[in-house]
N, C-alpha and C positions, 0 to 999 in steps of 0.2 A: 551364505552368499545371497540366496534368494530372499531371505528375510531382510538383509541389508538393503538390497535393491528395492524391496517393497517399502521400506522406511523412507528411502530417498524419494520414491515415486509419491508416497503419501504426502510428504512435505511439499513437493512440487504442486500436487493437485490441491492441497489445502491453501497454498499461497495463491494459486489461480482462482480458487473459489472466493477467497477474501477480496482479491482484486475485482472480480466480477461483481460481487455484492456491493462493495464500496463505489465502484464505477457506475453501476446502474442507479444506485441511490443518488449519486452526484448528478446524473442526467435527469432523472425523473422527479427528484424531491430535494433540490439544492437548498430550498428555504429551511427544510427540517434540519439538515446537517449544519447549516449556518447558525441557526438558533441554538443548536447544541454547543457551538463554539462561542458565539457572541452574546448569547442571552436572548432576552425577549424582544429586543428592538427589531424593527423591520430591516431585513437584509438589503444592502445596496444592490443596484443592478450590476455593478462591477463584480461583486462577490458571487452573485448568481451565475454570471458569465464564466467566472474562473472555475466554479465548481463543475459546470457543464463541460468546460474545456478540458479539465483534468479528468472528469468522469469518462469521457470517451477515450482518452489516453489509457486510463486504467482498465476499461473494458477490453480494449485491444490488447493490452499487455496480458491480461488474464486469458483471453482466448488463445493468444500465442503460446502460453505455457501449456494449455490443454492440448493444442493441436501439433506442437512441434515435438520432435524426437531427436535423440542422439546429439550430435554437435550443435544443432540449432537450439535445442532445449538448453544445453549447457551455456550457450551464448546468451540466451534470454535470461537465464538465472544470474549470470555474471553482471549483465546490465541491471537486473533487479537489485543486486547488492548496492550498486552505485545509486540508483534511483531512490531506494528506500533509505540509504544512508544520508542522502541529501535532504530527504524529508525529515529525518531525525535532526540534522544540523539546523534546518529552518525552524523547527518548533523550539529547539534549544535557544536559538537567537531571539525568537519572539518572546520566550519566557524571560530571558536575561534582560531584554529591553522593557519588560512588563507591559507588553502589548496584548497579552492574553493572560488569563488567570492561571494560577499554579495548577488548579484542578484540571483545566482544559489542556494545559501543556503536558501534564502527566498522562492524561488519556491519549492524546495524540502521539506522544513519544512512545507510549507502550504499544500502540498499534503499529507504528512504523518500525520500532525495534523488533517487534514480533515478526514483521515482514522480512527484515534483514536476517533474522535467525532462521526463518523458514527457507529463504533462498540459500543461505550458507549450508543448512542441513541437507538440502537437495543437491548441493554441489559437491559435498564431501567425496573425496576420492576413495577408492576401494581400500578396505583395511589390509 
């Protein structure tokens, strides 16, 4: 039981760490992230704004996972499943519409799917 709880906690803290790292990167270096998605062209001001906007959201979600406990943590994780599933749906639609490259779509989908998996792993009920 202790091992099971540790595994769930590890998944939660790993998801929080991923959120913090991606959020901070979006806030302080949006151009770097945008170039990884769009290539070498100069990022638009709207893209920079969007990365910073979602960067702060992602930082706050990460902090919430680190600081919450019990029912609050469970609620944050349930919300995380929805948030990251929407991210997967968005990248899938962009790929289908050929608005991003297959390689970029695969990378973004992998990250977001991993986040969904971490949230679900942290939410698992007791065996």
